[in-house]
C-alpha positions as CSV (number, residue, x, y, z in Angstrom):
1,M,-20.4,-30.4,-25.0
2,L,-20.6,-30.6,-21.5
3,S,-17.2,-32.6,-21.0
4,S,-15.5,-30.1,-23.4
5,L,-17.1,-27.3,-21.4
6,G,-16.1,-29.1,-18.1
7,A,-12.4,-29.3,-19.7
8,F,-12.7,-25.6,-20.1
9,L,-13.1,-24.6,-16.9
10,G,-10.6,-26.9,-15.7
11,G,-8.1,-25.3,-18.0
12,A,-8.6,-22.1,-16.7
13,G,-8.2,-23.2,-13.2
14,L,-5.0,-24.8,-14.0
15,F,-4.0,-21.8,-15.6
16,V,-4.9,-19.4,-12.5
17,L,-3.3,-22.0,-9.8
18,G,0.1,-22.4,-12.3
19,M,-0.2,-18.4,-12.2
20,R,-0.3,-17.9,-8.5
21,M,2.2,-20.4,-7.5
22,L,4.6,-18.8,-10.2
23,T,4.0,-15.1,-8.8
24,D,4.1,-16.5,-5.0
25,G,7.4,-18.6,-5.3
26,L,9.1,-15.9,-7.2
27,K,8.0,-13.2,-4.6
28,L,9.3,-15.4,-1.3
29,A,12.3,-16.2,-3.3
30,A,12.9,-12.4,-4.5
31,G,12.0,-11.4,-0.8
32,E,13.7,-8.2,0.4
33,T,15.4,-7.8,-2.6
34,L,12.5,-7.4,-4.4
35,R,11.4,-4.3,-1.9
36,R,14.5,-2.7,-2.0
37,V,14.6,-3.0,-5.7
38,L,11.1,-1.4,-5.6
39,A,11.8,1.0,-3.1
40,N,14.9,2.3,-5.4
41,A,13.3,2.0,-8.7
42,T,12.1,5.7,-9.2
43,R,15.4,7.9,-9.3
44,T,14.2,9.0,-12.5
45,R,11.2,8.5,-14.8
46,M,12.8,6.3,-17.1
47,H,14.1,4.3,-14.6
48,G,10.9,3.8,-13.1
49,L,9.3,2.9,-16.5
50,V,11.8,0.1,-17.2
51,S,12.0,-1.3,-13.6
52,G,8.3,-1.5,-13.2
53,F,8.5,-3.6,-16.9
54,L,11.2,-5.5,-15.6
55,I,9.9,-6.3,-12.0
56,T,6.5,-7.3,-13.4
57,A,7.8,-9.5,-16.0
58,L,9.8,-11.3,-13.2
59,V,7.2,-11.9,-11.0
60,Q,4.2,-12.1,-13.7
61,S,2.0,-10.0,-11.4
62,S,1.4,-6.3,-11.9
63,T,-0.7,-6.1,-8.5
64,T,2.3,-7.3,-6.6
65,V,4.2,-4.1,-7.9
66,T,1.1,-1.7,-7.5
67,V,0.3,-3.1,-3.4
68,A,4.0,-2.7,-2.7
69,V,4.2,0.8,-4.1
70,L,1.3,1.8,-2.2
71,G,3.0,0.4,1.0
72,F,5.9,2.6,-0.1
73,I,4.0,5.9,-0.9
74,N,2.0,5.6,2.7
75,A,4.9,4.9,4.3
76,G,6.7,8.2,3.4
77,M,9.3,6.5,1.1
78,I,8.6,7.8,-2.0
79,K,6.2,10.2,-2.9
80,L,3.1,10.1,-5.6
81,G,5.2,11.8,-8.5
82,Q,7.9,9.3,-8.6
83,V,6.4,6.2,-8.8
84,V,3.8,7.2,-11.6
85,T,6.3,6.0,-14.5
86,L,6.8,2.5,-12.2
87,I,3.1,2.4,-12.5
88,Y,3.5,2.8,-16.2
89,G,6.5,-0.2,-16.7
90,A,4.0,-2.4,-14.8
91,N,1.2,-2.4,-17.3
92,V,3.5,-2.7,-20.1
93,G,5.1,-5.5,-18.1
94,S,1.9,-7.2,-17.3
95,T,2.0,-7.9,-21.6
96,V,4.6,-10.7,-21.4
97,T,2.3,-13.2,-20.2
98,A,0.3,-12.9,-23.0
99,W,3.8,-13.4,-24.7
100,L,4.7,-16.7,-22.9
101,V,1.3,-18.3,-23.6
102,A,2.1,-17.1,-27.5
103,L,5.9,-18.0,-27.8
104,V,6.0,-21.1,-25.3
105,G,2.2,-21.8,-25.0
106,F,1.8,-23.1,-28.7
107,K,5.1,-24.3,-29.7
108,I,6.6,-26.9,-27.2
109,D,5.1,-30.2,-26.4
110,I,3.0,-29.5,-23.2
111,A,3.4,-33.0,-21.7
112,A,7.2,-33.3,-22.5
113,M,8.2,-30.2,-20.9
114,A,5.3,-29.2,-18.2
115,M,5.5,-32.5,-16.0
116,P,8.8,-32.5,-15.5
117,L,9.0,-29.2,-14.3
118,V,5.8,-29.8,-11.8
119,G,7.5,-32.4,-10.7
120,I,11.4,-31.3,-10.2
121,G,9.4,-27.9,-8.7
122,M,7.5,-29.8,-6.4
123,G,10.6,-31.8,-5.0
124,M,12.4,-28.7,-4.6
125,A,9.5,-27.1,-2.4
126,L,9.4,-30.0,0.0
127,T,12.9,-28.3,1.3
128,T,13.0,-24.9,2.5
129,G,13.9,-21.4,2.4
130,R,14.5,-19.8,-1.0
131,R,15.0,-23.2,-2.9
132,A,11.6,-24.3,-1.9
133,A,10.5,-21.0,-3.1
134,L,11.9,-21.5,-6.7
135,G,10.7,-24.7,-6.5
136,Q,7.1,-23.4,-5.8
137,A,7.9,-21.3,-8.7
138,L,8.9,-24.1,-11.0
139,A,6.1,-26.2,-10.7
140,G,3.8,-23.2,-11.2
141,F,5.3,-22.9,-14.0
142,G,4.7,-26.4,-14.9
143,V,1.0,-26.1,-14.3
144,F,0.6,-22.7,-16.1
145,F,1.9,-24.6,-19.1
146,I,-0.8,-27.5,-18.4
147,G,-3.6,-25.4,-18.2
148,I,-2.3,-23.8,-21.3
149,G,-2.4,-27.3,-23.1
150,V,-5.8,-28.2,-21.4
151,L,-7.5,-25.0,-22.9
152,T,-6.4,-25.5,-26.1
153,E,-7.9,-29.0,-26.6
154,S,-11.1,-27.9,-24.9
155,F,-11.4,-25.2,-27.5
156,D,-10.8,-27.7,-30.1
157,A,-13.7,-29.8,-28.8
158,L,-15.8,-26.7,-28.4
159,G,-15.0,-25.4,-32.1
160,K,-17.1,-28.3,-33.3
161,D,-20.2,-27.9,-31.0
162,L,-20.6,-24.3,-30.6
163,P,-22.1,-22.0,-33.3
164,M,-19.4,-20.2,-35.0
165,E,-21.0,-17.6,-36.2
166,A,-21.9,-15.8,-32.7
167,F,-18.2,-15.5,-32.2
168,A,-17.7,-14.3,-35.5
169,A,-20.0,-11.5,-35.2
170,S,-19.6,-8.4,-36.8
171,G,-21.4,-5.1,-37.1
172,P,-21.1,-1.9,-34.2
173,W,-22.0,-3.9,-31.4
174,A,-19.2,-6.7,-31.8
175,I,-16.5,-4.5,-30.4
176,P,-18.2,-3.6,-27.8
177,A,-19.4,-7.0,-26.7
178,F,-16.0,-8.1,-26.6
179,L,-14.5,-5.3,-25.0
180,L,-17.3,-6.1,-22.1
181,V,-16.2,-9.5,-22.2
182,G,-12.4,-9.2,-21.7
183,F,-13.6,-6.7,-18.9
184,A,-15.8,-8.9,-16.9
185,L,-13.7,-12.0,-17.1
186,T,-10.5,-10.1,-15.6
187,V,-13.0,-8.7,-13.1
188,L,-14.8,-12.1,-12.4
189,M,-11.1,-13.5,-12.1
190,Q,-9.2,-10.7,-10.5
191,T,-6.6,-11.3,-13.0
192,S,-5.9,-10.6,-16.6
193,S,-3.3,-13.5,-17.3
194,A,-6.2,-16.5,-17.6
195,P,-8.8,-13.9,-19.8
196,L,-5.9,-13.3,-22.2
197,A,-4.6,-17.0,-22.4
198,I,-8.6,-18.3,-23.3
199,V,-8.7,-15.3,-25.7
200,L,-5.6,-16.3,-27.5
201,T,-6.0,-20.2,-27.4
202,A,-9.9,-19.3,-28.5
203,A,-8.4,-17.1,-31.4
204,A,-5.3,-19.8,-32.2
205,G,-8.1,-22.4,-32.5
206,G,-10.0,-20.5,-35.1
207,L,-12.7,-20.1,-32.6
208,L,-12.7,-16.1,-32.2
209,P,-11.9,-13.7,-35.4
210,F,-8.6,-11.2,-34.7
211,T,-10.7,-8.0,-34.4
212,N,-13.0,-9.4,-31.7
213,A,-10.4,-11.3,-29.8
214,A,-8.4,-8.0,-30.1
215,A,-11.3,-6.2,-28.3
216,A,-11.4,-8.7,-25.9
217,V,-7.7,-8.2,-25.2
218,I,-8.1,-4.3,-24.5
219,G,-11.2,-5.2,-22.2
220,A,-9.1,-7.0,-20.3
221,N,-6.3,-5.0,-20.2
222,M,-9.3,-2.4,-18.2
223,G,-10.4,-5.0,-16.2
224,T,-7.2,-4.8,-14.1
225,T,-7.9,-1.6,-13.2
226,S,-10.5,-3.6,-10.7
227,T,-7.8,-4.9,-8.3
228,A,-6.6,-1.3,-7.7
229,V,-9.9,0.2,-7.4
230,L,-10.4,-2.7,-4.7
231,A,-7.5,-2.1,-3.0
232,A,-8.5,1.5,-2.8
233,I,-11.6,1.3,-1.1
234,G,-11.8,2.1,2.4
235,G,-7.5,2.9,2.2
236,T,-5.7,6.1,2.3
237,A,-5.7,9.0,0.4
238,N,-2.4,7.8,-1.2
239,T,-3.7,4.8,-1.8
240,K,-6.7,5.9,-4.2
241,R,-4.6,8.5,-5.5
242,A,-2.5,5.6,-6.8
243,A,-5.5,3.4,-8.3
244,A,-6.8,6.7,-10.2
245,I,-3.6,6.8,-11.7
246,H,-3.7,3.2,-12.6
247,V,-7.1,3.6,-13.6
248,A,-6.4,6.9,-15.9
249,F,-3.6,5.2,-17.5
250,N,-5.5,1.8,-18.4
251,F,-8.9,3.7,-19.9
252,I,-6.9,6.1,-21.4
253,T,-4.5,3.4,-23.4
254,A,-7.6,1.5,-24.1
255,G,-9.0,4.6,-25.7
256,V,-5.8,5.0,-27.8
257,A,-6.4,1.2,-28.7
258,L,-10.1,1.9,-29.8
259,L,-9.5,4.9,-32.1
260,L,-6.4,3.4,-34.0
261,L,-8.0,-0.4,-33.9
262,P,-8.3,-0.4,-37.7
263,V,-4.5,0.9,-38.2
264,L,-3.3,-1.5,-35.7
265,I,-5.3,-4.3,-37.0
266,A,-3.9,-3.6,-40.5
267,L,-0.3,-3.2,-39.0
268,M,-0.6,-6.6,-37.5
269,D,-2.3,-8.5,-40.8
270,G,0.7,-6.7,-42.5
271,L,3.2,-8.7,-40.1
272,A,1.3,-11.7,-40.5
273,R,2.1,-11.5,-44.2
274,V,5.8,-10.6,-44.0
275,A,6.1,-13.4,-41.4
276,G,4.2,-15.6,-43.5
277,D,3.0,-17.9,-40.4
278,G,-0.4,-16.6,-39.3
279,D,0.7,-17.0,-36.1
280,V,-2.6,-15.3,-34.7
281,A,-2.0,-16.1,-30.9
282,T,1.6,-14.1,-31.6
283,E,-0.1,-11.2,-33.0
284,L,-2.5,-10.2,-30.4
285,A,0.5,-10.8,-28.0
286,L,2.5,-8.1,-29.9
287,F,-1.1,-6.3,-30.4
288,H,-1.3,-6.1,-26.8
289,S,2.3,-4.8,-26.0
290,I,2.1,-2.0,-28.9
291,F,-1.4,-0.6,-27.6
292,N,0.2,-0.4,-24.3
293,V,3.3,1.2,-25.0
294,L,1.3,3.6,-27.0
295,G,-0.5,4.6,-23.6
296,V,3.1,4.9,-22.2
297,V,4.0,7.6,-24.8
298,V,0.8,9.4,-25.0
299,L,0.6,9.8,-21.3
300,W,4.4,10.4,-20.7
301,P,4.2,14.4,-21.8
302,I,1.4,15.0,-19.5
303,T,2.3,12.8,-16.4
304,T,3.2,16.2,-14.3
305,R,0.0,17.5,-14.9
306,L,-1.9,14.3,-14.6
307,V,0.1,13.8,-10.9
308,Q,-1.1,17.6,-10.1
309,V,-4.8,16.7,-10.7
310,V,-4.9,13.1,-9.0
311,E,-3.1,14.7,-5.7
312,A,-5.9,17.5,-5.5
313,R,-8.7,14.7,-5.5
314,F,-9.3,12.8,-2.0
315,G,-8.2,15.7,-0.1
316,A,-11.5,15.2,2.4
317,A,-9.5,12.4,4.0
318,E,-6.4,14.6,4.8
319,A,-8.4,17.3,6.0
320,D,-9.8,15.1,8.7
321,A,-7.3,14.7,11.0
322,A,-9.1,11.5,12.6
323,T,-8.5,9.7,9.5
324,P,-5.4,7.6,9.4
325,R,-3.0,8.7,6.7
326,H,-0.9,5.3,6.7
327,L,-3.0,2.4,8.0
328,D,-3.8,0.3,4.7
329,R,-5.1,-3.1,4.6
330,N,-2.8,-3.9,1.4
331,V,0.1,-3.9,3.1
332,V,-1.0,-5.9,6.7
333,A,0.7,-9.3,5.1
334,T,4.2,-7.4,4.6
335,P,6.3,-7.0,7.7
336,A,8.3,-3.9,6.6
337,L,5.2,-2.2,5.0
338,A,3.4,-3.3,8.0
339,M,5.7,-2.1,10.6
340,D,6.5,1.3,8.8
341,A,2.3,2.1,8.5
342,L,1.8,1.5,12.3
343,A,4.8,3.5,13.6
344,L,4.3,6.3,11.5
345,E,0.6,6.5,12.4
346,L,1.6,6.3,15.9
347,A,4.4,9.0,15.5
348,R,1.0,11.7,13.9
349,T,-0.9,10.5,17.2
350,G,2.2,11.8,19.3
351,T,2.2,14.7,17.3
352,I,-1.6,15.8,18.2
353,A,-1.2,14.2,21.8
354,R,2.0,16.7,22.2
355,G,0.1,19.4,21.1
356,M,-2.6,18.7,23.6
357,A,0.0,18.8,26.2
358,R,1.2,22.2,25.0
359,G,-1.8,23.7,24.1
360,A,-2.5,23.1,28.5
361,L,0.3,23.4,29.7
362,S,1.5,26.6,28.0
363,A,-1.4,29.1,28.6
364,E,-1.6,31.3,31.8
365,V,-5.3,30.9,31.8
366,A,-7.3,29.2,28.9
367,P,-5.8,26.0,27.0
368,V,-4.5,27.1,23.4
369,G,-6.3,25.1,20.9
370,N,-9.4,23.0,20.3
371,L,-8.6,20.0,23.2
372,D,-11.6,17.9,22.7
373,A,-11.5,17.8,19.2
374,D,-8.2,16.7,19.6
375,K,-8.8,14.1,21.8
376,A,-11.6,12.9,19.6
377,T,-9.3,12.5,16.9
378,I,-6.8,10.7,19.1
379,D,-9.6,8.2,20.1
380,S,-10.4,7.6,16.5
381,L,-6.8,7.1,15.7
382,V,-6.3,4.8,18.2
383,E,-9.2,2.3,17.5
384,A,-8.2,2.2,13.6
385,M,-4.7,1.5,15.2
386,G,-6.1,-1.5,17.4
387,D,-8.0,-2.8,14.3
388,F,-5.0,-2.4,12.3
389,G,-2.9,-4.8,14.9
390,A,-5.5,-7.1,14.8
391,Q,-5.0,-7.9,11.4
392,V,-1.2,-7.6,11.5
393,V,-1.5,-10.7,13.9
394,A,-4.2,-12.2,11.4
395,A,-1.7,-12.4,8.9
396,N,0.9,-14.8,10.5
397,Q,3.5,-12.0,10.9
398,P,7.0,-13.0,12.0
399,A,7.3,-13.4,15.5
400,E,9.5,-10.4,15.9
401,V,6.8,-7.9,14.7
402,V,4.1,-9.7,16.6
403,E,5.8,-9.4,19.5
404,A,6.3,-5.9,18.9
405,L,2.5,-5.2,18.7
406,P,1.8,-5.3,22.4
407,D,4.5,-2.1,22.7
408,A,2.4,-0.4,19.9
409,L,-0.7,-0.9,21.5
410,R,0.8,0.6,25.0
411,V,2.1,3.7,23.1
412,A,-1.4,4.1,21.8
413,R,-2.9,4.0,25.2
414,Y,-0.4,6.3,26.8
415,Y,-1.4,8.9,24.1
416,T,-5.0,8.7,25.1
417,T,-4.2,9.1,28.5
418,V,-2.0,12.0,27.5
419,G,-5.0,13.5,25.7
420,E,-7.2,12.9,28.5
421,L,-4.9,14.9,31.4
422,S,-4.6,17.3,28.9
423,V,-8.6,18.2,28.5
424,K,-8.7,17.8,32.5
425,I,-5.6,20.4,33.0
426,S,-7.7,22.8,30.4
427,T,-11.1,22.3,32.3
428,L,-9.6,23.2,36.0
429,R,-7.5,26.0,34.8
430,P,-9.9,28.8,34.2
431,K,-11.0,28.0,37.8
432,L,-7.4,29.0,39.5
433,A,-7.7,32.2,41.0
434,P,-4.5,34.2,40.2
435,I,-1.5,33.5,42.7
436,A,-1.2,36.8,44.6
437,D,2.7,35.7,45.9
438,P,5.0,37.0,42.9
439,A,7.5,34.8,43.8
440,L,4.6,31.4,43.8
441,A,3.4,32.4,40.6
442,A,7.2,33.0,38.7
443,R,7.9,29.3,40.2
444,L,4.7,28.2,38.8
445,A,5.1,29.8,35.3
446,A,8.5,27.9,35.4
447,F,7.7,24.9,35.9
448,R,5.1,25.2,33.0
449,A,8.1,26.4,30.9
450,L,10.0,22.9,31.9
451,C,7.3,20.7,31.4
452,V,6.6,22.4,27.9
453,R,10.4,21.9,27.1
454,L,10.0,18.1,28.2
455,V,7.0,18.1,25.6
456,N,9.5,19.0,23.1
457,L,12.3,16.9,23.8
458,S,9.9,13.8,23.9
459,D,9.7,13.4,20.1
460,P,11.4,10.5,18.9
461,S,10.8,10.8,15.3
462,A,12.8,14.2,15.9
463,A,16.1,14.3,14.1
464,D,17.9,15.4,17.5
465,Y,15.8,13.0,19.8
466,N,18.1,12.6,22.7
467,A,16.6,9.9,25.4
468,D,19.3,10.5,27.8
469,L,18.6,14.5,28.1
470,A,14.7,13.8,28.2
471,A,15.2,11.8,31.2
472,Q,17.6,14.2,32.8
473,T,15.4,16.7,32.0
474,L,12.4,14.8,33.5
475,A,14.5,14.4,36.9
476,Q,15.3,17.8,37.1
477,M,11.2,18.1,36.7
478,E,10.6,15.8,39.3
479,A,12.7,17.5,41.8
480,D,10.6,21.1,40.7
481,Y,7.4,19.1,41.3
482,Q,8.1,18.0,44.6
483,A,9.6,21.4,45.8
484,L,6.6,23.2,44.8
485,K,4.5,20.9,46.0
486,A,6.1,21.5,49.3
487,T,5.8,25.0,49.2
488,V,1.9,25.3,48.2
489,L,1.3,22.7,51.2
490,R,3.6,25.1,53.6
491,M,1.5,28.4,52.1
492,G,-1.8,26.8,52.6
493,A,-1.2,25.6,56.3
494,A,0.1,28.7,57.3
495,G,-3.0,30.8,55.5
496,T,-1.4,32.7,53.4
497,L,-2.5,30.7,50.1
498,P,-6.7,29.6,50.6
499,V,-7.0,25.9,51.1
500,R,-9.2,25.8,48.1
501,E,-6.7,27.4,45.6
502,M,-4.2,25.1,47.4
503,V,-6.2,22.3,46.4
504,A,-6.7,23.3,42.8
505,E,-3.1,23.9,42.2
506,L,-1.8,21.1,43.7
507,D,-4.4,19.1,41.4
508,V,-3.0,20.7,38.3
509,L,0.5,20.3,39.6
510,S,-0.1,16.3,39.9
511,M,-1.8,16.4,36.6
512,S,0.7,18.1,34.9
513,R,3.7,15.8,36.4
514,R,1.9,12.7,35.3
515,L,1.3,14.1,31.6
516,I,4.9,14.7,31.1
517,E,5.8,11.5,32.6
518,Q,3.4,9.4,30.4
519,T,4.7,11.9,27.5
520,V,8.7,10.7,27.8
521,K,7.7,7.2,28.8
522,V,5.7,6.9,25.2
523,A,8.6,8.3,23.4
524,T,11.0,5.7,24.5
525,Y,8.7,3.2,23.3
526,L,7.6,4.7,20.3
527,S,11.6,5.0,19.9
528,N,12.0,1.5,20.0
529,L,9.1,0.7,17.5
530,L,10.5,3.4,14.5
531,H,14.1,1.3,14.9
532,L,12.4,-1.8,14.5
533,A,10.2,-0.3,11.6
534,D,13.6,0.8,10.0
535,R,15.1,-2.5,10.5
536,F,12.6,-4.2,8.0
537,R,12.6,-0.9,5.5
538,P,14.8,-1.9,2.7
539,A,17.4,0.9,2.0
540,V,16.2,3.3,0.1
541,E,18.6,5.9,-2.0
542,V,17.7,9.3,-2.6
543,P,15.9,10.2,-6.1
544,A,17.4,12.2,-8.4
545,E,15.5,15.2,-9.9
546,Q,12.6,13.9,-11.7
547,G,12.3,14.8,-15.3
């Protein structure tokens, strides 16, 4: 009994290990191609559905697809409404694992096929580049089937030692109980592949009746939502919305399957009689696919409404400007998505900082806007970006990304300085007495207008951003500053401007000059970061109108 349980645990472990090697190897082999395909997979709803299915079937991981999609949404590359059907397709694609178990796992000589795959695959894995990644995937495929073989043998042994009536339970509580078993196993293992393999091998070995196995399969399908829910904890509003769609699809699909369970079981029995082979594992794989497809059929007509409902949720985080909109721990390990997230959050912080600068410079007396609140927002965002940058470094990113992080932190620090100077200017401005000399007042107003123009020229995310024009205008501002400073000093020395007013005006002029210098300088650094993010970002085609 104990040896059989040990074999069962080992078989489950080998299965999970094989799946992870297979998935990781295929992801590495696909590389940028996978991200490019995903980014362009939402031109139409049908294209998203088919792409989600095919990509998930290829990499054997709906989580990979979901996490990549979350990154693209957070990076602003695609919108939530464009990826809903891709999520549908990814869920249908996850049923391919059951078909691999049913059609290959029980119909081949495990030792004859799996062991050579492991040997050849590990030999390839000792090389470099894409060949090594494909070798890891091939070895994972072999370990995957070895795990199935161990599970099958362990269930054959357990069937002799365990009370079969416990697994053949019927009555009103049987289906909920096995539904919970499938759900719990998936949540614990954070993958539905292993629980499905366990259920299929148990049913194929006669240990589990078809109805109870079907309930466990539905439960495992529901359990896959735990990965999305965990990913959404502490994530952005868009992450939570995508997770909500994933949960809605899986739970509605499970509800449809449970309501139609007697009909679906009768259909499986009819197909089994026609086929005449009594292959329970294949019937369960077919059952798994059919109820996921039914979920798509049910949700397809209400997809637009579902997106509207979900987009209306989780608005509190977006209403709080201090909450990051793009930083998400789910994308830390992916260079393209991590750089996009950091660059876009810096650009958003820059928008707030430039707004503060305009508010402090443009008003004649009192500042425009709540600069203290904006300063607190910038401080919070800069702290969040510092934490995100530390996670990126820990994720062993490419050297180009790691080398760019100090510039990202420099940009954040510059924006902090812009915020501080804006608050200081806004504090001093009300204390300034009206300038009695009309010519000096006009020159000071013109200087402030020039500073505001420079702020507007220092948005690197703008389509018409021109670094050379900003530099030329900065040189003009510097010349005007020096001339104004000399004039104020002369008027103070001549007594035509009270000394206290002279000192106050010079302080505001000096801080305004430094504020603009920081604003123009930070634009150059941020422009470089945005270009780096574009180099990592896959090219995305403009989607067609959804319908």
